[in-house]
Backbone as JSON, one array per atom type, in Angstrom:
{
  "sequence": "MKKWQCGVCGYIHDGEQAPAACPKCGAAMEKFTEVPVEKSELIDRSRKTNQIYMELSALLEQVKELSEIGRDDELDPACVALFKKAIGYTVELQQAIKAELATHMGKGKWG",
  "N": [[86.41, 101.81, 83.32], [83.74, 104.08, 83.53], [83.07, 106.45, 86.14], [80.66, 107.78, 88.35], [79.57, 110.45, 90.37], [77.42, 111.12, 93.04], [75.93, 114.19, 93.59], [74.63, 114.86, 95.87], [75.02, 113.05, 98.08], [77.55, 111.97, 97.69], [78.02, 109.38, 96.87], [79.64, 106.9, 94.87], [79.29, 105.66, 91.66], [79.86, 102.98, 89.46], [79.88, 102.63, 86.02], [78.6, 102.85, 82.63], [76.84, 104.91, 82.47], [75.21, 107.25, 84.67], [73.26, 106.07, 87.47], [69.64, 105.63, 87.46], [68.54, 106.51, 89.82], [70.06, 107.48, 92.87], [71.44, 104.88, 94.74], [72.0, 105.18, 97.4], [70.97, 107.65, 98.49], [68.77, 108.28, 96.97], [68.69, 110.35, 95.13], [68.06, 111.98, 92.0], [69.08, 111.01, 88.64], [70.13, 113.26, 87.38], [71.55, 114.57, 89.31], [74.03, 113.47, 89.39], [77.49, 113.58, 88.52], [80.04, 113.07, 86.1], [82.99, 111.45, 87.09], [86.24, 112.78, 86.92], [88.91, 111.36, 84.9], [91.46, 111.17, 86.16], [90.8, 111.31, 88.92], [89.17, 109.1, 89.02], [90.98, 107.02, 88.55], [92.48, 107.25, 90.89], [90.54, 106.53, 92.76], [90.2, 103.83, 92.06], [92.77, 102.82, 92.71], [92.77, 103.38, 95.43], [90.68, 101.77, 96.31], [91.85, 99.26, 95.98], [94.02, 99.41, 97.82], [92.54, 99.83, 100.17], [91.19, 97.38, 100.32], [93.35, 95.68, 100.76], [94.12, 96.63, 103.28], [91.84, 95.82, 104.77], [91.99, 93.02, 104.58], [94.46, 92.6, 105.81], [93.89, 93.51, 108.37], [92.06, 91.56, 109.18], [93.75, 89.31, 109.23], [95.48, 90.13, 111.24], [93.72, 90.03, 113.37], [93.46, 87.29, 113.66], [96.08, 86.68, 114.46], [96.1, 87.99, 116.9], [94.13, 86.52, 118.32], [95.34, 83.95, 118.39], [97.62, 84.6, 119.85], [96.48, 85.33, 122.27], [95.58, 82.84, 123.12], [98.04, 81.52, 123.44], [99.17, 83.19, 125.42], [97.39, 82.75, 127.55], [97.93, 80.1, 128.06], [100.27, 80.1, 129.49], [102.96, 78.99, 129.46], [105.67, 79.66, 130.07], [107.37, 82.51, 131.57], [108.79, 83.98, 129.54], [107.49, 83.22, 127.17], [104.88, 84.08, 127.69], [105.35, 86.83, 127.84], [106.16, 87.39, 125.2], [103.84, 86.7, 123.76], [102.06, 88.59, 124.85], [103.26, 90.91, 123.88], [102.87, 90.55, 121.16], [100.08, 90.71, 121.05], [99.74, 93.39, 121.8], [101.02, 94.7, 119.62], [99.38, 93.89, 117.47], [96.92, 95.06, 118.11], [97.65, 97.76, 118.07], [98.42, 98.07, 115.34], [95.97, 97.43, 114.07], [94.4, 99.58, 114.95], [95.75, 101.69, 113.72], [95.28, 101.05, 111.05], [92.48, 101.37, 110.96], [92.36, 104.13, 111.4], [93.67, 105.08, 109.13], [91.94, 104.17, 107.1], [89.7, 105.71, 107.77], [90.72, 108.22, 107.2], [91.03, 107.94, 104.43], [88.33, 107.72, 103.69], [87.41, 110.24, 104.48], [88.74, 111.83, 102.65], [87.52, 111.18, 100.35], [88.46, 108.9, 99.13], [87.45, 106.38, 99.13], [85.31, 105.3, 97.61]],
  "CA": [[84.99, 102.02, 83.44], [83.41, 105.42, 84.02], [82.55, 106.58, 87.5], [79.74, 108.9, 88.5], [79.44, 110.8, 91.79], [76.18, 111.79, 93.43], [76.19, 115.52, 94.12], [73.92, 115.02, 97.14], [75.62, 112.28, 99.18], [78.92, 111.59, 97.38], [78.09, 107.99, 96.41], [80.33, 106.66, 93.59], [78.69, 104.6, 90.85], [80.65, 102.52, 88.32], [79.02, 102.25, 84.9], [78.68, 103.71, 81.44], [76.04, 106.1, 82.74], [74.76, 107.37, 86.05], [72.02, 105.31, 87.72], [68.39, 106.41, 87.4], [68.42, 107.12, 91.14], [71.17, 107.1, 93.75], [71.06, 103.79, 95.65], [72.22, 105.57, 98.79], [70.08, 108.72, 98.98], [67.59, 108.4, 96.13], [68.77, 111.52, 94.25], [67.83, 111.7, 90.58], [70.25, 110.87, 87.76], [70.65, 114.58, 87.06], [72.43, 115.01, 90.41], [75.32, 112.81, 89.23], [78.46, 114.12, 87.57], [81.08, 112.09, 85.78], [84.25, 111.65, 87.81], [87.36, 112.89, 85.98], [89.73, 110.15, 84.77], [92.51, 111.15, 87.19], [90.19, 110.96, 90.2], [88.67, 107.72, 88.87], [92.12, 106.14, 88.75], [92.8, 107.31, 92.31], [89.52, 105.73, 93.44], [90.53, 102.42, 91.83], [93.95, 102.51, 93.52], [92.37, 103.41, 96.84], [89.89, 100.56, 96.57], [92.81, 98.16, 96.11], [94.7, 99.58, 99.1], [91.57, 99.61, 101.24], [90.96, 95.94, 100.42], [94.54, 95.12, 101.42], [94.0, 96.96, 104.71], [90.8, 94.99, 105.38], [92.52, 91.66, 104.7], [95.51, 92.65, 106.81], [93.23, 93.63, 109.68], [91.51, 90.23, 109.5], [94.87, 88.45, 109.61], [95.94, 90.59, 112.56], [92.77, 89.52, 114.35], [93.84, 85.89, 113.89], [97.31, 86.71, 115.25], [95.71, 88.37, 118.26], [93.45, 85.39, 118.94], [96.35, 82.92, 118.69], [98.48, 85.12, 120.92], [95.73, 85.24, 123.53], [95.61, 81.43, 123.52], [99.39, 81.29, 123.94], [99.32, 83.91, 126.69], [96.59, 82.08, 128.57], [98.55, 78.8, 128.36], [101.28, 80.42, 130.52], [104.03, 78.0, 129.47], [106.74, 80.23, 130.9], [107.32, 83.97, 131.51], [109.25, 84.51, 128.25], [106.42, 82.99, 126.19], [103.78, 84.98, 128.03], [105.78, 88.18, 127.46], [106.13, 87.48, 123.75], [102.44, 86.72, 123.33], [101.51, 89.9, 125.23], [103.81, 91.89, 122.95], [102.18, 90.34, 119.88], [98.73, 91.27, 121.21], [99.87, 94.85, 121.75], [101.33, 95.12, 118.25], [98.22, 93.7, 116.59], [95.93, 96.09, 118.44], [98.18, 99.03, 117.57], [98.31, 98.07, 113.88], [94.56, 97.5, 113.7], [93.94, 100.95, 115.17], [96.36, 102.51, 112.67], [94.55, 100.74, 109.82], [91.18, 102.04, 111.06], [92.58, 105.57, 111.24], [94.01, 105.34, 107.73], [90.71, 104.01, 106.34], [88.88, 106.88, 108.06], [91.32, 109.3, 106.42], [90.66, 107.72, 103.03], [86.92, 108.06, 103.52], [87.29, 111.69, 104.6], [89.29, 112.44, 101.44], [86.8, 110.67, 99.19], [89.25, 107.85, 98.5], [86.88, 105.07, 99.39], [84.67, 104.97, 96.32]],
  "C": [[84.76, 103.42, 84.02], [82.89, 105.35, 85.45], [81.71, 107.85, 87.56], [79.57, 109.16, 89.99], [78.15, 111.56, 92.01], [76.54, 113.13, 94.07], [75.51, 115.77, 95.46], [74.67, 114.33, 98.28], [77.05, 111.83, 98.93], [79.1, 110.15, 96.92], [78.78, 107.91, 95.06], [79.7, 105.46, 92.9], [79.62, 104.27, 89.7], [79.68, 102.1, 87.22], [79.17, 103.21, 83.75], [77.84, 104.97, 81.59], [75.64, 106.1, 84.21], [73.5, 106.54, 86.25], [70.8, 106.23, 87.67], [68.15, 107.15, 88.72], [69.59, 106.63, 91.99], [70.71, 106.0, 94.7], [71.21, 104.15, 97.12], [71.19, 106.58, 99.27], [68.84, 108.94, 98.14], [67.6, 109.59, 95.18], [68.62, 111.09, 92.79], [69.14, 111.65, 89.8], [70.91, 112.22, 87.48], [71.6, 115.13, 88.12], [73.82, 114.4, 90.32], [76.18, 113.57, 88.24], [79.51, 113.05, 87.32], [82.36, 112.46, 86.51], [85.38, 111.76, 86.78], [88.25, 111.65, 86.02], [90.78, 110.08, 85.88], [91.95, 110.74, 88.55], [89.67, 109.52, 90.16], [89.8, 106.72, 89.1], [92.55, 106.11, 90.22], [91.81, 106.48, 93.13], [89.83, 104.25, 93.29], [91.73, 101.99, 92.67], [93.59, 102.46, 95.0], [91.54, 102.19, 97.21], [90.8, 99.36, 96.79], [93.51, 98.23, 97.47], [93.76, 99.32, 100.26], [91.27, 98.13, 101.43], [92.14, 95.25, 101.1], [94.48, 95.39, 102.92], [92.97, 96.07, 105.41], [91.3, 93.56, 105.57], [93.61, 91.6, 105.76], [94.92, 92.72, 108.21], [92.64, 92.29, 110.11], [92.62, 89.26, 109.92], [95.42, 88.84, 110.98], [95.01, 90.1, 113.66], [93.07, 88.07, 114.67], [95.1, 85.81, 114.74], [96.99, 87.04, 116.7], [95.05, 87.2, 118.99], [94.43, 84.27, 119.3], [97.25, 83.35, 119.84], [97.78, 85.07, 122.27], [95.71, 83.8, 124.04], [96.98, 81.1, 124.12], [99.63, 81.96, 125.28], [98.61, 83.17, 127.82], [97.14, 80.71, 128.95], [99.65, 78.94, 129.42], [102.39, 79.38, 130.61], [105.21, 78.47, 130.33], [106.71, 81.75, 130.72], [107.76, 84.56, 130.16], [108.18, 84.35, 127.17], [105.27, 83.95, 126.44], [104.12, 86.41, 127.6], [105.71, 88.38, 125.95], [104.71, 87.53, 123.22], [101.77, 88.04, 123.68], [101.99, 90.99, 124.28], [103.1, 91.78, 121.6], [100.76, 90.91, 119.94], [98.79, 92.79, 121.12], [100.13, 95.36, 120.35], [100.12, 94.99, 117.33], [97.17, 94.76, 116.85], [96.38, 97.44, 117.89], [98.06, 99.12, 116.04], [96.86, 98.15, 113.41], [94.01, 98.91, 113.88], [94.5, 101.89, 114.1], [95.65, 102.29, 111.33], [93.19, 101.43, 109.84], [91.32, 103.54, 110.83], [92.87, 105.9, 109.78], [92.77, 105.18, 106.84], [89.78, 105.2, 106.55], [89.41, 108.09, 107.28], [90.95, 109.16, 104.95], [89.21, 108.12, 102.79], [86.71, 109.58, 103.55], [87.79, 112.42, 103.36], [88.57, 111.97, 100.17], [87.54, 109.58, 98.45], [88.67, 106.47, 98.77], [86.23, 104.55, 98.14], [83.77, 103.82, 96.32]]
}
């Protein structure tokens, strides 16, 4: 499917033609340019990766919540230590995912 980019705000539209007006900034159809095929394919790949990151982040949030429950149960020091480690890893990974998504957005790989 063709992609069109708003020359005013950068919004990406999927369709056979540009929209009559940009849904983000209201710019006229004439402000849109067709995205080259190579960049369009990169946008599609980035959308897939970004979706994976979002799903992974949601799963990490579940791991963090479960680990907090385990930590708070305080069965024994080894369990508490393991749950604390899991919490630390999930927070670190979630922050890395946010940073990578921000990089994608900055490079126009969000789409």
